[in-house]
FIKOLZA-1660 file (N, C-alpha, C; in steps of 0.1 Angstrom, whole numbers, plus 5000, padded with zeros to 4 digits):
% residues 255
   i   px   py   pz ch aa at
   1 0511 0213 2890  A  M  N
   1 0511 0215 2875  A  M CA
   1 0501 0226 2871  A  M  C
   2 0490 0227 2879  A  K  N
   2 0480 0237 2875  A  K CA
   2 0485 0251 2876  A  K  C
   3 0493 0253 2887  A  N  N
   3 0498 0267 2889  A  N CA
   3 0508 0272 2879  A  N  C
   4 0516 0262 2874  A  I  N
   4 0527 0267 2865  A  I CA
   4 0522 0271 2851  A  I  C
   5 0509 0269 2848  A  F  N
   5 0503 0274 2836  A  F CA
   5 0495 0287 2838  A  F  C
   6 0496 0292 2850  A  S  N
   6 0489 0304 2853  A  S CA
   6 0497 0317 2850  A  S  C
   7 0489 0327 2845  A  I  N
   7 0495 0340 2843  A  I CA
   7 0488 0351 2852  A  I  C
   8 0481 0346 2862  A  E  N
   8 0473 0355 2871  A  E CA
   8 0483 0364 2878  A  E  C
   9 0479 0377 2878  A  G  N
   9 0487 0387 2885  A  G CA
   9 0499 0392 2878  A  G  C
  10 0502 0386 2866  A  K  N
  10 0513 0391 2859  A  K CA
  10 0510 0404 2852  A  K  C
  11 0520 0413 2850  A  K  N
  11 0517 0426 2844  A  K CA
  11 0527 0428 2832  A  K  C
  12 0521 0434 2822  A  G  N
  12 0530 0437 2810  A  G CA
  12 0522 0444 2799  A  G  C
  13 0528 0446 2787  A  F  N
  13 0522 0453 2776  A  F CA
  13 0522 0444 2764  A  F  C
  14 0512 0448 2755  A  I  N
  14 0511 0441 2742  A  I CA
  14 0510 0452 2732  A  I  C
  15 0519 0452 2722  A  T  N
  15 0519 0462 2711  A  T CA
  15 0510 0458 2700  A  T  C
  16 0504 0468 2693  A  G  N
  16 0494 0465 2683  A  G CA
  16 0482 0458 2688  A  G  C
  17 0478 0462 2700  A  A  N
  17 0467 0455 2707  A  A CA
  17 0454 0462 2707  A  A  C
  18 0452 0472 2699  A  A  N
  18 0440 0479 2698  A  A CA
  18 0429 0471 2690  A  A  C
  19 0434 0462 2681  A  Q  N
  19 0425 0455 2673  A  Q CA
  19 0432 0442 2668  A  Q  C
  20 0425 0433 2661  A  G  N
  20 0431 0421 2655  A  G CA
  20 0436 0412 2665  A  G  C
  21 0447 0405 2661  A  I  N
  21 0453 0394 2670  A  I CA
  21 0457 0400 2683  A  I  C
  22 0462 0413 2683  A  G  N
  22 0467 0419 2695  A  G CA
  22 0455 0421 2705  A  G  C
  23 0444 0425 2700  A  K  N
  23 0432 0426 2709  A  K CA
  23 0428 0413 2715  A  K  C
  24 0428 0402 2706  A  E  N
  24 0425 0389 2711  A  E CA
  24 0434 0385 2722  A  E  C
  25 0447 0388 2720  A  L  N
  25 0457 0384 2730  A  L CA
  25 0455 0392 2743  A  L  C
  26 0452 0405 2742  A  A  N
  26 0450 0413 2754  A  A CA
  26 0437 0408 2762  A  A  C
  27 0427 0404 2755  A  T  N
  27 0415 0399 2761  A  T CA
  27 0418 0386 2768  A  T  C
  28 0425 0377 2761  A  A  N
  28 0428 0364 2767  A  A CA
  28 0437 0365 2780  A  A  C
  29 0447 0374 2779  A  F  N
  29 0455 0376 2791  A  F CA
  29 0447 0382 2803  A  F  C
  30 0439 0391 2800  A  A  N
  30 0431 0397 2811  A  A CA
  30 0421 0386 2816  A  A  C
  31 0415 0378 2807  A  E  N
  31 0406 0368 2812  A  E CA
  31 0413 0357 2820  A  E  C
  32 0426 0356 2818  A  H  N
  32 0434 0346 2826  A  H CA
  32 0440 0353 2838  A  H  C
  33 0436 0365 2842  A  G  N
  33 0440 0372 2854  A  G CA
  33 0452 0381 2853  A  G  C
  34 0457 0384 2841  A  A  N
  34 0469 0393 2840  A  A CA
  34 0464 0407 2838  A  A  C
  35 0472 0417 2842  A  D  N
  35 0470 0431 2839  A  D CA
  35 0477 0434 2826  A  D  C
  36 0470 0443 2818  A  V  N
  36 0475 0444 2804  A  V CA
  36 0475 0459 2800  A  V  C
  37 0486 0463 2794  A  A  N
  37 0487 0476 2788  A  A CA
  37 0486 0475 2773  A  A  C
  38 0476 0482 2767  A  I  N
  38 0473 0482 2753  A  I CA
  38 0482 0493 2746  A  I  C
  39 0492 0489 2739  A  V  N
  39 0501 0498 2732  A  V CA
  39 0498 0498 2717  A  V  C
  40 0495 0510 2712  A  D  N
  40 0491 0511 2698  A  D CA
  40 0493 0526 2693  A  D  C
  41 0494 0527 2680  A  M  N
  41 0495 0541 2674  A  M CA
  41 0482 0548 2675  A  M  C
  42 0471 0541 2674  A  N  N
  42 0458 0546 2675  A  N CA
  42 0453 0547 2689  A  N  C
  43 0455 0558 2696  A  L  N
  43 0452 0559 2710  A  L CA
  43 0437 0559 2712  A  L  C
  44 0429 0565 2703  A  E  N
  44 0414 0564 2705  A  E CA
  44 0409 0550 2705  A  E  C
  45 0413 0542 2695  A  L  N
  45 0409 0528 2695  A  L CA
  45 0415 0520 2706  A  L  C
  46 0427 0523 2710  A  A  N
  46 0433 0516 2721  A  A CA
  46 0426 0518 2734  A  A  C
  47 0422 0531 2736  A  T  N
  47 0414 0534 2748  A  T CA
  47 0401 0527 2749  A  T  C
  48 0394 0527 2737  A  Q  N
  48 0382 0520 2736  A  Q CA
  48 0383 0505 2739  A  Q  C
  49 0394 0499 2734  A  T  N
  49 0397 0484 2736  A  T CA
  49 0400 0482 2751  A  T  C
  50 0408 0491 2757  A  A  N
  50 0412 0489 2771  A  A CA
  50 0400 0489 2780  A  A  C
  51 0391 0499 2777  A  K  N
  51 0378 0500 2785  A  K CA
  51 0370 0488 2784  A  K  C
  52 0368 0483 2772  A  E  N
  52 0360 0471 2769  A  E CA
  52 0365 0459 2776  A  E  C
  53 0379 0457 2776  A  I  N
  53 0384 0445 2783  A  I CA
  53 0384 0447 2798  A  I  C
  54 0387 0459 2803  A  A  N
  54 0386 0461 2817  A  A CA
  54 0372 0459 2823  A  A  C
  55 0362 0464 2816  A  D  N
  55 0348 0462 2820  A  D CA
  55 0344 0448 2820  A  D  C
  56 0350 0440 2811  A  K  N
  56 0346 0426 2809  A  K CA
  56 0353 0417 2820  A  K  C
  57 0365 0421 2823  A  T  N
  57 0374 0412 2831  A  T CA
  57 0376 0417 2845  A  T  C
  58 0375 0430 2848  A  G  N
  58 0379 0436 2861  A  G CA
  58 0393 0437 2863  A  G  C
  59 0401 0435 2853  A  R  N
  59 0416 0436 2855  A  R CA
  59 0420 0451 2852  A  R  C
  60 0432 0454 2856  A  L  N
  60 0438 0467 2852  A  L CA
  60 0442 0467 2837  A  L  C
  61 0436 0474 2829  A  V  N
  61 0439 0475 2815  A  V CA
  61 0439 0490 2811  A  V  C
  62 0450 0494 2806  A  K  N
  62 0452 0508 2802  A  K CA
  62 0458 0510 2788  A  K  C
  63 0455 0521 2782  A  A  N
  63 0460 0523 2768  A  A CA
  63 0471 0533 2767  A  A  C
  64 0480 0531 2758  A  Y  N
  64 0492 0540 2756  A  Y CA
  64 0494 0541 2741  A  Y  C
  65 0496 0554 2737  A  Q  N
  65 0500 0556 2723  A  Q CA
  65 0515 0555 2722  A  Q  C
  66 0519 0548 2711  A  C  N
  66 0534 0546 2709  A  C CA
  66 0537 0544 2694  A  C  C
  67 0547 0551 2689  A  N  N
  67 0552 0547 2676  A  N CA
  67 0564 0538 2679  A  N  C
  68 0563 0526 2677  A  I  N
  68 0573 0516 2681  A  I CA
  68 0586 0517 2672  A  I  C
  69 0586 0525 2661  A  T  N
  69 0598 0527 2653  A  T CA
  69 0606 0539 2659  A  T  C
  70 0601 0546 2669  A  C  N
  70 0608 0557 2674  A  C CA
  70 0612 0554 2688  A  C  C
  71 0625 0555 2691  A  D  N
  71 0631 0552 2704  A  D CA
  71 0625 0561 2715  A  D  C
  72 0624 0574 2712  A  D  N
  72 0619 0583 2722  A  D CA
  72 0605 0580 2726  A  D  C
  73 0596 0576 2716  A  S  N
  73 0583 0573 2718  A  S CA
  73 0582 0560 2726  A  S  C
  74 0590 0550 2723  A  V  N
  74 0590 0538 2731  A  V CA
  74 0594 0540 2745  A  V  C
  75 0604 0548 2747  A  N  N
  75 0609 0551 2761  A  N CA
  75 0599 0559 2769  A  N  C
  76 0591 0568 2763  A  K  N
  76 0581 0575 2769  A  K CA
  76 0569 0565 2773  A  K  C
  77 0566 0557 2764  A  M  N
  77 0555 0547 2767  A  M CA
  77 0560 0538 2779  A  M  C
  78 0572 0534 2779  A  M  N
  78 0577 0526 2790  A  M CA
  78 0576 0533 2804  A  M  C
  79 0580 0546 2804  A  A  N
  79 0580 0554 2816  A  A CA
  79 0565 0556 2821  A  A  C
  80 0556 0559 2811  A  D  N
  80 0542 0560 2815  A  D CA
  80 0536 0547 2820  A  D  C
  81 0540 0536 2814  A  Y  N
  81 0535 0523 2818  A  Y CA
  81 0539 0520 2833  A  Y  C
  82 0552 0523 2836  A  L  N
  82 0557 0520 2849  A  L CA
  82 0550 0529 2860  A  L  C
  83 0546 0541 2857  A  V  N
  83 0538 0549 2866  A  V CA
  83 0525 0542 2870  A  V  C
  84 0519 0536 2860  A  D  N
  84 0506 0529 2863  A  D CA
  84 0507 0515 2868  A  D  C
  85 0517 0508 2863  A  F  N
  85 0517 0493 2866  A  F CA
  85 0528 0490 2876  A  F  C
  86 0538 0498 2877  A  G  N
  86 0549 0496 2887  A  G CA
  86 0559 0486 2884  A  G  C
  87 0556 0476 2877  A  T  N
  87 0565 0465 2874  A  T CA
  87 0561 0458 2861  A  T  C
  88 0570 0450 2856  A  I  N
  88 0567 0444 2843  A  I CA
  88 0572 0429 2844  A  I  C
  89 0563 0420 2840  A  D  N
  89 0566 0406 2840  A  D CA
  89 0567 0401 2825  A  D  C
  90 0560 0407 2816  A  Y  N
  90 0560 0402 2802  A  Y CA
  90 0559 0414 2793  A  Y  C
  91 0564 0411 2781  A  C  N
  91 0563 0420 2769  A  C CA
  91 0559 0412 2757  A  C  C
  92 0548 0416 2750  A  I  N
  92 0544 0409 2738  A  I CA
  92 0546 0419 2726  A  I  C
  93 0555 0416 2718  A  N  N
  93 0558 0425 2706  A  N CA
  93 0550 0419 2695  A  N  C
  94 0538 0425 2693  A  N  N
  94 0528 0420 2683  A  N CA
  94 0526 0429 2671  A  N  C
  95 0529 0442 2673  A  A  N
  95 0526 0451 2662  A  A CA
  95 0533 0447 2649  A  A  C
  96 0526 0448 2638  A  G  N
  96 0532 0445 2625  A  G CA
  96 0524 0450 2614  A  G  C
  97 0530 0452 2602  A  I  N
  97 0523 0456 2590  A  I CA
  97 0529 0448 2578  A  I  C
  98 0521 0448 2567  A  A  N
  98 0526 0441 2555  A  A CA
  98 0521 0449 2543  A  A  C
  99 0529 0447 2532  A  T  N
  99 0524 0452 2519  A  T CA
  99 0525 0441 2509  A  T  C
 100 0519 0443 2497  A  F  N
 100 0519 0432 2488  A  F CA
 100 0525 0436 2474  A  F  C
 101 0536 0444 2475  A  D  N
 101 0543 0449 2463  A  D CA
 101 0553 0439 2459  A  D  C
 102 0555 0438 2446  A  S  N
 102 0565 0430 2440  A  S CA
 102 0579 0436 2443  A  S  C
 103 0589 0427 2445  A  A  N
 103 0602 0432 2448  A  A CA
 103 0608 0440 2437  A  A  C
 104 0604 0438 2425  A  M  N
 104 0609 0446 2414  A  M CA
 104 0604 0461 2414  A  M  C
 105 0591 0462 2420  A  D  N
 105 0585 0475 2419  A  D CA
 105 0584 0483 2432  A  D  C
 106 0586 0476 2443  A  I  N
 106 0584 0483 2456  A  I CA
 106 0594 0494 2457  A  I  C
 107 0590 0505 2463  A  S  N
 107 0599 0517 2466  A  S CA
 107 0607 0513 2478  A  S  C
 108 0619 0520 2478  A  A  N
 108 0628 0518 2490  A  A CA
 108 0621 0521 2503  A  A  C
 109 0613 0532 2503  A  S  N
 109 0607 0536 2515  A  S CA
 109 0596 0527 2520  A  S  C
 110 0588 0520 2510  A  D  N
 110 0578 0511 2514  A  D CA
 110 0585 0498 2519  A  D  C
 111 0596 0494 2513  A  F  N
 111 0603 0482 2518  A  F CA
 111 0608 0485 2532  A  F  C
 112 0614 0496 2535  A  K  N
 112 0619 0500 2548  A  K CA
 112 0608 0501 2558  A  K  C
 113 0596 0506 2554  A  K  N
 113 0586 0508 2564  A  K CA
 113 0582 0495 2571  A  K  C
 114 0581 0484 2563  A  V  N
 114 0577 0471 2569  A  V CA
 114 0588 0466 2578  A  V  C
 115 0601 0468 2574  A  V  N
 115 0612 0463 2582  A  V CA
 115 0613 0472 2595  A  V  C
 116 0610 0485 2594  A  D  N
 116 0610 0494 2606  A  D CA
 116 0600 0489 2616  A  D  C
 117 0588 0486 2612  A  V  N
 117 0578 0483 2621  A  V CA
 117 0580 0468 2626  A  V  C
 118 0581 0459 2617  A  D  N
 118 0581 0445 2621  A  D CA
 118 0593 0440 2628  A  D  C
 119 0605 0446 2624  A  L  N
 119 0618 0441 2630  A  L CA
 119 0623 0451 2639  A  L  C
 120 0626 0464 2634  A  N  N
 120 0632 0474 2643  A  N CA
 120 0623 0477 2655  A  N  C
 121 0610 0478 2652  A  G  N
 121 0601 0481 2663  A  G CA
 121 0600 0470 2674  A  G  C
 122 0601 0458 2669  A  T  N
 122 0602 0447 2678  A  T CA
 122 0614 0448 2687  A  T  C
 123 0625 0452 2681  A  F  N
 123 0637 0453 2690  A  F CA
 123 0636 0464 2700  A  F  C
 124 0631 0476 2696  A  L  N
 124 0630 0487 2705  A  L CA
 124 0621 0485 2717  A  L  C
 125 0609 0478 2714  A  T  N
 125 0600 0476 2726  A  T CA
 125 0606 0464 2734  A  T  C
 126 0612 0454 2728  A  A  N
 126 0618 0444 2736  A  A CA
 126 0630 0449 2745  A  A  C
 127 0638 0458 2739  A  R  N
 127 0649 0464 2747  A  R CA
 127 0644 0472 2758  A  R  C
 128 0633 0480 2756  A  A  N
 128 0628 0489 2767  A  A CA
 128 0623 0480 2778  A  A  C
 129 0616 0469 2775  A  A  N
 129 0611 0460 2785  A  A CA
 129 0622 0453 2792  A  A  C
 130 0632 0449 2785  A  A  N
 130 0643 0441 2791  A  A CA
 130 0652 0450 2800  A  A  C
 131 0653 0463 2797  A  R  N
 131 0661 0471 2806  A  R CA
 131 0654 0472 2820  A  R  C
 132 0641 0473 2820  A  V  N
 132 0634 0473 2833  A  V CA
 132 0634 0460 2840  A  V  C
 133 0633 0449 2832  A  M  N
 133 0633 0436 2838  A  M CA
 133 0647 0433 2844  A  M  C
 134 0657 0438 2838  A  R  N
 134 0671 0436 2843  A  R CA
 134 0672 0444 2856  A  R  C
 135 0668 0457 2856  A  D  N
 135 0669 0465 2868  A  D CA
 135 0660 0460 2880  A  D  C
 136 0649 0454 2876  A  Q  N
 136 0641 0448 2887  A  Q CA
 136 0647 0437 2894  A  Q  C
 137 0656 0430 2886  A  G  N
 137 0663 0418 2892  A  G CA
 137 0655 0405 2893  A  G  C
 138 0643 0405 2887  A  K  N
 138 0635 0392 2887  A  K CA
 138 0632 0386 2874  A  K  C
 139 0639 0391 2863  A  G  N
 139 0637 0386 2850  A  G CA
 139 0623 0389 2844  A  G  C
 140 0619 0381 2834  A  G  N
 140 0607 0383 2828  A  G CA
 140 0606 0375 2815  A  G  C
 141 0595 0377 2808  A  S  N
 141 0593 0370 2795  A  S CA
 141 0590 0380 2784  A  S  C
 142 0597 0378 2773  A  I  N
 142 0595 0386 2761  A  I CA
 142 0591 0377 2750  A  I  C
 143 0579 0380 2744  A  V  N
 143 0574 0371 2733  A  V CA
 143 0571 0380 2721  A  V  C
 144 0577 0376 2709  A  S  N
 144 0574 0384 2697  A  S CA
 144 0566 0376 2687  A  S  C
 145 0558 0383 2680  A  T  N
 145 0551 0377 2669  A  T CA
 145 0559 0377 2656  A  T  C
 146 0564 0365 2653  A  A  N
 146 0572 0363 2640  A  A CA
 146 0561 0359 2630  A  A  C
 147 0564 0349 2622  A  S  N
 147 0555 0344 2612  A  S CA
 147 0561 0332 2606  A  S  C
 148 0552 0323 2600  A  M  N
 148 0557 0312 2592  A  M CA
 148 0565 0318 2580  A  M  C
 149 0562 0330 2577  A  S  N
 149 0568 0337 2566  A  S CA
 149 0583 0339 2568  A  S  C
 150 0587 0338 2581  A  G  N
 150 0601 0339 2584  A  G CA
 150 0609 0326 2582  A  G  C
 151 0601 0315 2579  A  S  N
 151 0607 0302 2576  A  S CA
 151 0605 0297 2562  A  S  C
 152 0595 0303 2555  A  L  N
 152 0593 0299 2541  A  L CA
 152 0588 0312 2533  A  L  C
 153 0587 0310 2520  A  V  N
 153 0583 0321 2511  A  V CA
 153 0568 0319 2507  A  V  C
 154 0559 0328 2510  A  N  N
 154 0545 0326 2507  A  N CA
 154 0542 0329 2493  A  N  C
 155 0533 0322 2487  A  V  N
 155 0528 0324 2474  A  V CA
 155 0512 0323 2474  A  V  C
 156 0505 0330 2466  A  P  N
 156 0510 0338 2454  A  P CA
 156 0513 0352 2457  A  P  C
 157 0511 0357 2469  A  Q  N
 157 0513 0371 2473  A  Q CA
 157 0528 0374 2473  A  Q  C
 158 0532 0386 2470  A  T  N
 158 0546 0390 2469  A  T CA
 158 0549 0399 2481  A  T  C
 159 0556 0393 2491  A  I  N
 159 0559 0400 2504  A  I CA
 159 0573 0398 2508  A  I  C
 160 0583 0401 2499  A  A  N
 160 0597 0399 2502  A  A CA
 160 0601 0407 2515  A  A  C
 161 0596 0419 2516  A  N  N
 161 0600 0427 2528  A  N CA
 161 0595 0421 2541  A  N  C
 162 0582 0416 2541  A  Y  N
 162 0576 0409 2552  A  Y CA
 162 0584 0397 2556  A  Y  C
 163 0587 0388 2546  A  C  N
 163 0594 0376 2548  A  C CA
 163 0608 0379 2555  A  C  C
 164 0615 0389 2549  A  A  N
 164 0628 0393 2554  A  A CA
 164 0627 0398 2569  A  A  C
 165 0617 0406 2572  A  A  N
 165 0615 0412 2585  A  A CA
 165 0612 0401 2595  A  A  C
 166 0603 0392 2592  A  K  N
 166 0599 0381 2601  A  K CA
 166 0610 0371 2603  A  K  C
 167 0618 0368 2593  A  A  N
 167 0630 0360 2595  A  A CA
 167 0640 0367 2604  A  A  C
 168 0641 0380 2603  A  G  N
 168 0649 0388 2613  A  G CA
 168 0644 0387 2627  A  G  C
 169 0631 0387 2629  A  V  N
 169 0625 0386 2642  A  V CA
 169 0629 0372 2648  A  V  C
 170 0628 0362 2641  A  I  N
 170 0632 0349 2646  A  I CA
 170 0647 0348 2650  A  I  C
 171 0656 0353 2642  A  Q  N
 171 0670 0353 2646  A  Q CA
 171 0673 0363 2657  A  Q  C
 172 0666 0375 2657  A  L  N
 172 0667 0384 2668  A  L CA
 172 0663 0378 2681  A  L  C
 173 0652 0370 2681  A  T  N
 173 0648 0363 2693  A  T CA
 173 0659 0355 2698  A  T  C
 174 0665 0347 2690  A  K  N
 174 0676 0338 2694  A  K CA
 174 0688 0346 2700  A  K  C
 175 0692 0357 2693  A  A  N
 175 0703 0365 2697  A  A CA
 175 0700 0371 2711  A  A  C
 176 0688 0377 2713  A  L  N
 176 0685 0383 2725  A  L CA
 176 0684 0373 2736  A  L  C
 177 0679 0361 2733  A  A  N
 177 0677 0351 2743  A  A CA
 177 0691 0347 2749  A  A  C
 178 0701 0346 2740  A  V  N
 178 0714 0343 2744  A  V CA
 178 0720 0354 2753  A  V  C
 179 0718 0366 2748  A  E  N
 179 0724 0378 2755  A  E CA
 179 0718 0381 2769  A  E  C
 180 0705 0378 2770  A  W  N
 180 0698 0383 2782  A  W CA
 180 0694 0372 2792  A  W  C
 181 0698 0359 2789  A  V  N
 181 0695 0348 2798  A  V CA
 181 0701 0350 2812  A  V  C
 182 0713 0357 2812  A  K  N
 182 0720 0360 2825  A  K CA
 182 0712 0369 2834  A  K  C
 183 0702 0376 2828  A  Y  N
 183 0693 0385 2836  A  Y CA
 183 0680 0378 2840  A  Y  C
 184 0679 0365 2837  A  G  N
 184 0666 0358 2839  A  G CA
 184 0655 0362 2830  A  G  C
 185 0659 0368 2818  A  I  N
 185 0649 0372 2808  A  I CA
 185 0649 0361 2797  A  I  C
 186 0637 0356 2795  A  R  N
 186 0635 0346 2785  A  R CA
 186 0629 0354 2772  A  R  C
 187 0634 0350 2761  A  V  N
 187 0630 0356 2748  A  V CA
 187 0626 0345 2738  A  V  C
 188 0613 0345 2734  A  N  N
 188 0608 0335 2725  A  N CA
 188 0599 0342 2715  A  N  C
 189 0595 0335 2704  A  C  N
 189 0586 0340 2694  A  C CA
 189 0576 0330 2690  A  C  C
 190 0565 0335 2685  A  V  N
 190 0554 0326 2679  A  V CA
 190 0553 0329 2665  A  V  C
 191 0552 0319 2656  A  S  N
 191 0551 0321 2642  A  S CA
 191 0538 0316 2637  A  S  C
 192 0528 0324 2636  A  P  N
 192 0515 0320 2632  A  P CA
 192 0515 0317 2617  A  P  C
 193 0506 0308 2612  A  G  N
 193 0503 0307 2598  A  G CA
 193 0492 0316 2594  A  G  C
 194 0484 0312 2584  A  Y  N
 194 0474 0321 2579  A  Y CA
 194 0462 0322 2589  A  Y  C
 195 0461 0333 2596  A  M  N
 195 0450 0335 2605  A  M CA
 195 0439 0344 2599  A  M  C
 196 0427 0340 2601  A  L  N
 196 0415 0346 2594  A  L CA
 196 0412 0359 2601  A  L  C
 197 0421 0369 2601  A  T  N
 197 0418 0382 2605  A  T CA
 197 0411 0389 2594  A  T  C
 198 0407 0402 2596  A  D  N
 198 0399 0409 2586  A  D CA
 198 0408 0410 2573  A  D  C
 199 0421 0412 2575  A  L  N
 199 0429 0414 2563  A  L CA
 199 0430 0401 2555  A  L  C
 200 0432 0390 2562  A  V  N
 200 0433 0377 2555  A  V CA
 200 0420 0373 2549  A  V  C
 201 0409 0375 2557  A  A  N
 201 0396 0371 2552  A  A CA
 201 0393 0379 2539  A  A  C
 202 0398 0391 2537  A  A  N
 202 0395 0399 2525  A  A CA
 202 0402 0393 2513  A  A  C
 203 0412 0385 2515  A  L  N
 203 0420 0380 2504  A  L CA
 203 0415 0366 2500  A  L  C
 204 0401 0365 2498  A  G  N
 204 0394 0353 2496  A  G CA
 204 0399 0345 2483  A  G  C
 205 0404 0353 2473  A  D  N
 205 0408 0346 2461  A  D CA
 205 0421 0338 2463  A  D  C
 206 0428 0341 2473  A  M  N
 206 0440 0333 2476  A  M CA
 206 0438 0321 2485  A  M  C
 207 0427 0321 2492  A  H  N
 207 0424 0310 2501  A  H CA
 207 0425 0296 2495  A  H  C
 208 0420 0293 2483  A  P  N
 208 0421 0280 2477  A  P CA
 208 0436 0276 2475  A  P  C
 209 0444 0286 2471  A  I  N
 209 0458 0283 2469  A  I CA
 209 0465 0279 2482  A  I  C
 210 0462 0287 2492  A  W  N
 210 0468 0284 2505  A  W CA
 210 0464 0271 2511  A  W  C
 211 0451 0268 2509  A  L  N
 211 0445 0255 2514  A  L CA
 211 0452 0243 2507  A  L  C
 212 0455 0245 2494  A  S  N
 212 0461 0234 2486  A  S CA
 212 0475 0231 2491  A  S  C
 213 0481 0240 2498  A  K  N
 213 0495 0238 2503  A  K CA
 213 0495 0233 2518  A  K  C
 214 0483 0231 2524  A  L  N
 214 0482 0226 2537  A  L CA
 214 0480 0211 2536  A  L  C
 215 0484 0204 2547  A  P  N
 215 0481 0189 2547  A  P CA
 215 0466 0187 2546  A  P  C
 216 0463 0176 2539  A  E  N
 216 0449 0172 2537  A  E CA
 216 0441 0172 2550  A  E  C
 217 0430 0179 2551  A  G  N
 217 0422 0179 2563  A  G CA
 217 0425 0191 2572  A  G  C
 218 0436 0199 2569  A  S  N
 218 0439 0210 2577  A  S CA
 218 0430 0222 2572  A  S  C
 219 0433 0234 2578  A  R  N
 219 0424 0245 2575  A  R CA
 219 0432 0258 2578  A  R  C
 220 0427 0269 2574  A  L  N
 220 0432 0282 2578  A  L CA
 220 0429 0284 2593  A  L  C
 221 0437 0292 2600  A  G  N
 221 0436 0294 2614  A  G CA
 221 0427 0306 2618  A  G  C
 222 0424 0306 2631  A  Y  N
 222 0416 0317 2637  A  Y CA
 222 0425 0323 2648  A  Y  C
 223 0424 0336 2651  A  P  N
 223 0433 0341 2662  A  P CA
 223 0433 0333 2675  A  P  C
 224 0421 0328 2678  A  E  N
 224 0421 0320 2691  A  E CA
 224 0429 0307 2690  A  E  C
 225 0434 0303 2678  A  D  N
 225 0442 0291 2677  A  D CA
 225 0456 0293 2682  A  D  C
 226 0460 0306 2683  A  I  N
 226 0474 0309 2687  A  I CA
 226 0476 0315 2701  A  I  C
 227 0465 0318 2708  A  L  N
 227 0465 0325 2720  A  L CA
 227 0473 0317 2731  A  L  C
 228 0471 0304 2732  A  A  N
 228 0477 0296 2742  A  A CA
 228 0492 0296 2740  A  A  C
 229 0497 0298 2728  A  A  N
 229 0512 0298 2726  A  A CA
 229 0518 0309 2734  A  A  C
 230 0512 0321 2733  A  Y  N
 230 0517 0332 2741  A  Y CA
 230 0516 0330 2756  A  Y  C
 231 0505 0325 2760  A  I  N
 231 0503 0323 2774  A  I CA
 231 0514 0313 2779  A  I  C
 232 0517 0302 2771  A  Y  N
 232 0527 0293 2775  A  Y CA
 232 0540 0300 2777  A  Y  C
 233 0544 0308 2768  A  F  N
 233 0557 0315 2769  A  F CA
 233 0558 0325 2781  A  F  C
 234 0547 0330 2785  A  V  N
 234 0547 0339 2797  A  V CA
 234 0546 0332 2810  A  V  C
 235 0539 0321 2811  A  C  N
 235 0537 0314 2823  A  C CA
 235 0550 0306 2827  A  C  C
 236 0550 0301 2839  A  D  N
 236 0561 0293 2845  A  D CA
 236 0564 0280 2838  A  D  C
 237 0554 0275 2831  A  A  N
 237 0555 0262 2824  A  A CA
 237 0567 0262 2814  A  A  C
 238 0570 0274 2809  A  S  N
 238 0580 0275 2799  A  S CA
 238 0593 0281 2805  A  S  C
 239 0596 0280 2818  A  K  N
 239 0607 0287 2824  A  K CA
 239 0621 0282 2819  A  K  C
 240 0621 0270 2812  A  Y  N
 240 0634 0266 2806  A  Y CA
 240 0634 0268 2791  A  Y  C
 241 0624 0275 2785  A  A  N
 241 0623 0277 2771  A  A CA
 241 0628 0292 2768  A  A  C
 242 0639 0293 2761  A  T  N
 242 0643 0306 2756  A  T CA
 242 0650 0305 2742  A  T  C
 243 0648 0314 2734  A  G  N
 243 0653 0313 2720  A  G CA
 243 0645 0304 2711  A  G  C
 244 0633 0301 2715  A  S  N
 244 0624 0292 2708  A  S CA
 244 0615 0299 2698  A  S  C
 245 0612 0293 2687  A  D  N
 245 0602 0298 2678  A  D CA
 245 0591 0287 2676  A  D  C
 246 0579 0290 2681  A  L  N
 246 0568 0281 2681  A  L CA
 246 0560 0283 2668  A  L  C
 247 0560 0274 2659  A  I  N
 247 0552 0276 2646  A  I CA
 247 0539 0270 2648  A  I  C
 248 0528 0278 2646  A  V  N
 248 0514 0274 2648  A  V CA
 248 0507 0277 2634  A  V  C
 249 0508 0267 2625  A  D  N
 249 0503 0270 2611  A  D CA
 249 0495 0259 2605  A  D  C
 250 0490 0250 2613  A  G  N
 250 0482 0239 2607  A  G CA
 250 0490 0229 2599  A  G  C
 251 0503 0229 2600  A  G  N
 251 0512 0220 2592  A  G CA
 251 0517 0226 2579  A  G  C
 252 0514 0238 2577  A  Y  N
 252 0518 0244 2564  A  Y CA
 252 0533 0243 2561  A  Y  C
 253 0541 0245 2572  A  N  N
 253 0556 0244 2570  A  N CA
 253 0561 0230 2568  A  N  C
 254 0552 0220 2570  A  C  N
 254 0557 0206 2568  A  C CA
 254 0557 0201 2554  A  C  C
 255 0551 0208 2545  A  L  N
 255 0550 0203 2531  A  L CA
 255 0559 0212 2522  A  L  C
% end
């Protein structure tokens, strides 16, 4: 049982990993013996993060610049990644953005921007990884960051585009899982609740409202509260899990 929870020696990439939850994920994966590619738009910050994690863990950690909404950029990242890592065992689609515009007032371009990054970008990086996994003939694990916002509508913030995109990630996960299981590729997603990242911490006036909607005694989450969910989906302990959405939100969805 001990070995099936191991990700030691596994290789893959994490998008949006230069900072925030992505950086926490990359650090945790490297600490547990995996080699990690840091994929981000900000190459300078990604390079800094990669060096920091590599120095700390001794694992192979490298940085790659990528615009996940652009197919050519994704394909170039995948080609560069393979030169350095040679193979891929996992893909974590974590990059995402949000805006807080009301549905009445948001511009079409701002609505589309969130959908392009959070949903379309997730598809493009998942597909790039899956093509290599298929050709390698040994399968692999693809894990996407969805959100509890894909299952409910958050208040008081107005994030219709984000809710729609994350609901799309959950359904995309299921569709890809069905289509790619014949290649030994598992596709799952994690739906975090309110995680106290820098962005969420800055929205302090909303915290009492969010807390009032949690079960009594629960709390807002920290990035470290969700790391094990991703490790589970990458390790062999989850080899029969595909098309799953694991909600980690302190019980917010239950009320």
